[in-house]
N, C-alpha and C positions, 0 to 999 in steps of 0.2 A: 785383513784378508777381504777380497771382494765378495759380494753377495753370491750365493749359490745359483748360478745361471748356466744354462746350457750354452756352450760356445761352439762355433764352427771350427772344423779341423784345419781350415786354411788360415785361421788367425789364432795361433796358439798363445796362451798366456805364459808369462814367465813362471818358472818353477819355484818351489818353496826355498831353493837354495839362493835365490837372488835377493838383493837388498835394495830395492828401489825406495826412494823417498815418498812422502805422502802425495806429491804431485804425480808421480808415476803410478801410484795406486789409484788415483782418480782416473787417470788415462786408461789403465787396464779395465777399470770398472765400466767406463763409458764404451770402450771398444767391445767388451763382453755384452753390453746391452744392445749395441748395434748388431752384433752377430746374432743375438737371439731374435732381434726383430726380423732379420733376413730369414732365419730358419722358420719362424712362425708366420712370416708375411704380415706382420703387424706394424704398420707405419707409425702408429702412436708411440711405440717404444723408441723410435728414432727421435721423435719430438721430445720425449722425456729425457733422452740422453743429452740433447741440446740444452734443455732447461738446467741440467746439472753441470753445464760446461763453464760456469762463471769462474771457479778457482783456476782452471787451466787457461781460460781466456785472458786472465789478468796476470797469471804467474808463470806461464810457460817460458822456459829459457831455451837458448840454443842448444845447450847440452841435453836437456830433456827431449827436445824434438829430434835431435840426432839419434839418441838411443831408441826412440820410438820408431823412427823410420828404419833403422838397422834391424830392429826386432821383427816388425810386422811385414816389411816389404821383402820379397825374394830378391836375390842378387841379380837375377836376369830381368827383373821388371824395369822397363825404360823410365818409369816415373821416379824410381829410387834415386838414380844419379841426379836427375833434375832437382828433386827436393833437397838432397844433400848439398848441392851447389847453392841453392837459395839460402839454406840455413847457414852455410859458411859465411855469407855476406852479413848476417845479423851481428849486432854488437854483442860481445860476451858480457854477461852480468857480473858485477863485482862480487856479489855474494850469491852465487848460483846454488840452488837447492841440490842436495846430494841425491844423485840418481845412479849410484854405483851398481854395476852389474857383475861384480866379482863373484867367483864361485869358491866355496869353501871346500877344503879337502880334495878328494879325487873324484868328486861327483861331476857328472857330465853337464855341460851347458845345454840349454834348450835347443832343440833341433830347428834348423832354418825352415821357414815355410816354403812350400812349393808354389803357392799362389796366394793372392790377397783379394778380399772382397772389394768391389768397387766402392761400397759405402765407407769402408774403413779408409781406403786411400783418399777419398774425397774429404773425409773428416780430418785426416792429418794435413791435407793441403790447406784446409780452412784454418787450422791452427797456425800454419806458417804464414798465411796471409794476414791473420790477426796480429802476429808478431811484427810483421812489416809495418802495419798501420800504427801499432803502439810505439814503434821506433821512429815514426815520421818518415819512413822510407817509401814515399808514395809512388815513385816510378817503378820500383821493384814490386810493390803491392799491385799496381795496375797491370803489369805484365803477368804476374801470377794469377790474378783474377781472370784476365782475358783467356789465358791458357786453360784454366779450370772450366770456364763457361763453354769454351769450344769443346772440351772433353765431354762435358755433361750433355751437350746437344747430340752427341753420338750414342748416348745411353738412353734406354727406355725401361726404367725400373721404378715401380711405384715407391719402393723403400728409399729411393734417392730424392723424392720430392721435397722433404724438409731441408735436406742439405743443399739442394738446388736453390731453394728460396734464400738460404743464408749466403750462397755464393753471389747471387744478384744483389743482395743487400750490401755486401762488402764492396762489390763493383761500384754501386751507386755512391757509397760512402767515400771511396777513394776519389771519384770524379768530383764530388761535392767539395772535398778538401782542396782539390786542385783548381776548382772553378771552371770545370769543363762539363758540367752536368747536362747541358742540352745535347751534347754529342752522342749520348747513349739513349736518347728518348726513343728512337726507332727500334733499337734492340729491346728495350723494355716492353714496347707495344707488341712486338713479335713474340716475346716470351710470355706475355699475358694471354695472347691469343692461343698459344700452345697449351698453357695451363688450363684454359677453359675447355679446350678440346679433350684434354686428358682427364677432366674432372678433378684436377688437383686444386683442392680448396685452399690449402696452405699457400700454394704458389699464387693463386688468384688474389688472395688477401694481401700478401706481401708486395706483389708487383703493382697492385692497384694503389697501395699507399705510396710506393716509390714513384709512380707516375704522377700522383697528386702533388707530392713534394717537388717533383721535377718541374711541373707546370707552375706551381705557386712561386717557386724560386725566380721565375722569369716574369712574374705578374700576369700570367695568362689565366686570368680568373674565369673568363667565359668558357674556355676549353676545359678547365678543371671542373667547372659546374656541370657541363654536359657529360663529362666522363664519370665523375664521382657521384653525382646526385641524380641526373636524369636517366642515364643510359645503363649504369652498372648497378647490380644488386650485390651487396656484400655477402660472402658465403656465411651461412649460419654456423657451420662447424669450425670456423677459423678460431685461432687462439684469442684469448682475452686481450693480450697486449696489442695485437694487430687491430682488434676492434676498437680499442681505446685510441689508437693513432687515427683510425678512419673517422671516428667521431670528432676528433680535434680538427682534422683537415676539412671535413665537411662543415663543421661549425664555423671555421674561419672563412670558408667560401661563402656561407650564408650571411655572415656579418658584412663581407665586402659587397654582397648583393642586396644589402639593405633589409634583409630578413632577420631582424634582431631577435625576435621571439624564438624562431626556429634555431638560430645560432646559440642562444642561451641554453635552450633545452639540451642540445647536443653537447655543449661544453660541460654542463653540469653532469650529464650522464658519463662523459669521459672522465671527469674528475672523480666521480664516485666509483667507477670501475677500475681505475688505475691502482696498481699495487701500493699499499700503504707503508710498507717497510722499505721499499726501494723506489727508484724512479722519481727522486725528489726534484730533479731538474724539469722533468716533464710536467709534474704537478704545478711547479711555479710558472711555467710557460702558459699552461691552461688557465691558471688563476689570473694572470695578467690580462689575458684576452677577455676573461669573464668580467673583470672590473670595467673595462672599456665598454663592453656590450651592455652591461647593466646601466651605465651612465647614458648610453645612447637610447636606451629604452625609457629613460626618465626616472629610473630608480637609483637609490643611493646604496652602495654596498654597506654591509654591517661593519662596525668598527672592529669587531672581533677578527674579521678577516685580515686586517692590517696588523693586528697585534699578535697574530699567530707566530710562534717562534720560527717556524720554517719559512714563512713568507715576509717577515718584518723587514729585512734588509732589501729584498728584491722588490717589494711593493712600496718602498719609501717614495719614489717619484710619483707613483700612482696615487698615493695618499694626498700629496700636495695638489695634484690635479683634481682629485675628488672634492677636496675642501673648496677649491676655487669654483667648481661647478655647483656645489651645494649652496655656496654663498651667492651665486649669480653675478660674480664680479668679473667682468671681461678683462680688465687690466691685470688682475691677479692671474687669470687663466693664461693670458698671453705671456706673462712673465714666467709662469711655470713651464709652458711649452718651450719657450726659448732656452730656459735653463737646462731642461732635461731632454732636449731634442735628440742628442746623440743616443741616449738610452732608448727612447721610443723607436728610433730608426734601427738600432741593433735588435730590438725585440720585434721588429716588423709590425708595429702598431701605430706608426706615425700617421698613416693615412686615415685611420679611424679616429685618432686623437684630434686631427684637424676638424673633423666633422662635429666635434663636441662644442664648437663655438656657437652654433645655433642653439644647442641645449642650454648653454650658459645664459644666452639672451632670454630664452623662454623662462628659465628659472627665475631670473631677475624680474622679468615682467610679471610672473605669477606672484612673487613676493610683494611687488608694488600694488597689484590688484587687490591682494588681501589686506594690505595696510591702509590703503586710501580708497574712499568711496568715489572721489573724483580727483583727477590729477591732470595737469596740463602736459602737452607734448614736449614743451621745453624742459620741464622737470624730468620726464621720462628719458629724454635725450641726455640730460646731465647725469642721471643716476646710472644709466646703462652705458655711458661713454660712447654714444653713437655720433655720427657725423653731423646730422641736422635734424630739426623737428619733423621734416618730411620723411626722413628715414625711420624715425620713431613711429610715425603714423602708419607707414607700410608694415612695420614689424607688428604693431598692435592689430592691424587688420588681418594679417596672416595668422596670428595667434588666436584670434576670435574664430576665424574660419576653421582652424584645426581643432578647436575645442580646448585649447590650453587654458584660456580664461573665459569667464562669462561676463562680458561687458559690452558697452555701446560707445561708439565714437561719435562725438559731435564735431563735425568738420568746420562748421561756421565759427564756433567759439574756440576750437582747437584744444579740446580736452577729451578725456576718456572717463566714462562713468561706469563703475562696477555695479553689477546687480547683487542683490542680497544673496547670501549663502544659503543654500537649501540643505535640508537634512540628508546626510549621505546615505542613511538607511532607507530613504525613499527613492533612491536611484538603483541602477542595476549593478553598482560596484560590488556589493556583497555577493551577489549571485555569480559574478565573474570570478571573484576570489575563490569561492567554494568550488566552482567548476574547475579552476586551475588545479586545486589541491586534489580533487577527486580524480581528475584525469591523470595526475602524476602517480597516485596510488594504484590505479588500474594498470598503468604502464609497467610499474614495478612488479605487480602480480603476474602480468603476462610474460615478462622477461624471465621471472623465476620459474614459471611453468615450462617455458621453452628450454631453459638451462638444465632442467631435471634429466638425470641419466636413468633410462629405463632398462630393464633386463633384456638380454639378447633374445633373438627369436627362438633359438634352441631351448632356452629355459622356459619360454612360454609354451612351447610344444610339449615339453615334459610335464609341465604343470597341468596342461589340458588333458594329457593322457592319464595322469593320476586322478584327475577329477572324473574322467570317463570310467576308470576302474572302480571308483568308490560308488557304492549303491546310493541311490537317492532316497529321500524320505518316503516317497510313494512306494518304491520297491520294498523297503523295509516293512512298511505297514502291510503290504500285500503278502509278504512272506509270513508275517505274524498271523494274519487271518487264515492262511492256508494251514499253518501248524495247528491252530485252534480247531479248525474244521476236521483235521485228521484225528485229533485227540477225541473229539466228540463221536 
């Protein structure tokens, strides 16, 4: 039985004589929750209903959808015939879940509704669209999404905001699968502007992430940087999942803009905030980009990252790449890139991987500088597999200027002399390391404070009234003195 929730009269629940399967029980419970959200005007209940939608999203059959449309839609509703026609196109599952609506004995069947809430009709339409996407019927899914978005543009109800965000998400997903993502960019920009004017934070967050994904798919990094980093502020009350996506997209943008420190911070935050029991694919994607960013920063990822059961297979090409960078072997690095180029291109990290060739040379030069107090340019050229001693001299000069190594070049004799190593504790490196850790802890504390849920204003008013009614310590002391004075 569903939870005890008040339901709207326009969306009746099946009576106790019906025998729906567990899938239909989930659908009744979600529809009941949406109806309660409309009655109480609490948009968060609609978001909660969508969070509990996973079983239906993956297991809704054409039979279940047909029963739901016939139950909740009145016969005179124009959307009923359209949805039934769309469901009829869906393939019939071989082992569909039992959703029988038979009636036992002589008891009456549930009465047909006279009208349906827009929220319920949109939710059922989203289930049909999801079924089309699951069946790879992209043309039908696109037509259904466009019709639903057109309908939502005519409605102005705050309880529809989470469902509207989901509709735009499905529309973007269908166009991405079809390879026509740039065609809806204008529509997404218009919808984002409307969400900002309506103070729809869920819509702002979803549409901003969709726009960033749209721009990055076409390698429009500068436009994505202006939209996602410079001009837009991510809504504070958006869902955690949308915030994780936003951190990933902005981290990827920062990495492409050569801001590796900022990119690593955002990616690490995204990985920490991501759900730990689900979203394994998202965590793998973030971890792949984090490995490349760490290598570009001159750091070597920990071996435990590659040995993690969840990442071991996905990060195998990146482990080979990391070993080549750590060794400073340019030939080994080029061989790894050539062998796994298809994987890097599929992960959209190939551009960043190509940049690592400079880090490989710097690492090799650093190892040479530590190993030899004086080394000729010919030997450096041979060890780093460079074209000529002149190229080795240019590389050494740039490394000295950038602070990679502490050495002096003797141009007349054609060698490089390394300076003596100083005590690391006499430098500012420990201070920078402590500052990095302290800054991270302070950011975690500030985020925890912002995420705290405080009691509503009405509760505070009642608490203040109770405090006003209670006598203070001074008033109690004054009353005791007056009583003693009267007794005397």
